[in-house]
N, C-alpha and C positions, 0 to 999 in steps of 0.2 A: 311249271309256264306262271299261274299268275301271280304267283307267291315270290316268285322274285320281281314281276311288278308291280307291285304294292312298296316291296323294299327297296326299288328303281324311284317308287313320288317317293318312299319314306327321305330318302336321301337327297329327293329334289329338298322335297319341301324343309326336313331339315336344313341347308345351307341356306335358304329364305330366309324361316322363323321355324328358327333351333340350333345342333346342336352337334359336340357330340357329346357326351357323357358319360359315367362312370359306374355304374349300377352295383349295389353292396351287402349281399346279403350273405348275411358271417364271416367267415375271411375267402368269398368269392366274390368276388369282381370283378366287374364285366364291359367293357368300352364298347357304346352301339355306339350309331347316330340315336337321332329323337328331334320329335318336331314335338313345338311349344304349346298347349293350350291351357286353358281353363275348364272349371264345371264350377258354378254356384250351387250353395247345397243352404239350406237351412238349419236351425237346430233351436231346440225350446228350453229355456232353462226353468226351475223348482219354480219360478210366477208365473208361467207360463206368456212369456215374457220369446221371440223369435226374434235371431240373429240369425242373416245372413251371413255365408263366408265363404272366398272361392278359394280352389281346388288348382293347385299347377298341376294341369297332367304333361307327362310327357308322354307322346305318342312314335312305337317300334317297332323293328320287326320282328314282329315272336321269333321269328328263327335267327333272329340278333339274340334273343334271351335263351344264351346255351352255354355253361361250364365248361373246365375244357376239357372234362372228362367227355363231353357228345350231349351229358343229361339238360331236359330244361329247367329253365329258374321262373320260377311261376310266384312273382309279388306276397310278399307280407308282412304285414303289421310291420314298420318301426323298420324293413332293410332303410334304405338312402340311397339318395340318387344326389351328386358332383355335377356341379355346371356351373359356369360361364353362362347365365345370360345379358343380352343388355350390356358387356364387361364391366360387368359384376360375379363374381365367384359364389356359390353358396352352397350350402347344403337339405336336399330335403326329407321327408321320411313320406314315410312311406304312409300311408291309411286306409280306414274304412269307411267308402259310401255308400249305408245304405247295404253291408254286412262283406261289402268288397273289396275288394282294393283294386283290381284292376276288372278291361269288360276287352271283350273279345271280337268284331267285328266278324261281321257273317261268313264267310268264308274262314277264320284263321290264319287270315296274316296279317293284321296291328295288331295291335293289345296300345291301351289304355291306362296308362297307371298313374292313379291317382296321389298326390304327394302337400304335404308342408313348408312350409321355410320353416330350417330350424337353423340356419346361419348364415 
């Protein structure tokens, strides 16, 4: 019951601050609703200079990350998400932040996928 409430909340949020996206992993494509977010992170180069980066995050219902054979899809580095944000179509590549490509909320219902724009 709670998972369906989270899915409904994501659907509502995606209408206001998100939309329908296509998640691609290898030959598998999944179309699902996502709300958009961001994560700020820091990297330090070889000279010790810190740079702040912004990752585009996609918040999706875990229940939507299922392939045609009903197997769960867990985000992996270099998977892609195609999305149109503010009228501009783009492709985003899944990236690792602190060794992880995604996080799942405490209820196991919502997934936050970290990406960077590549096209």
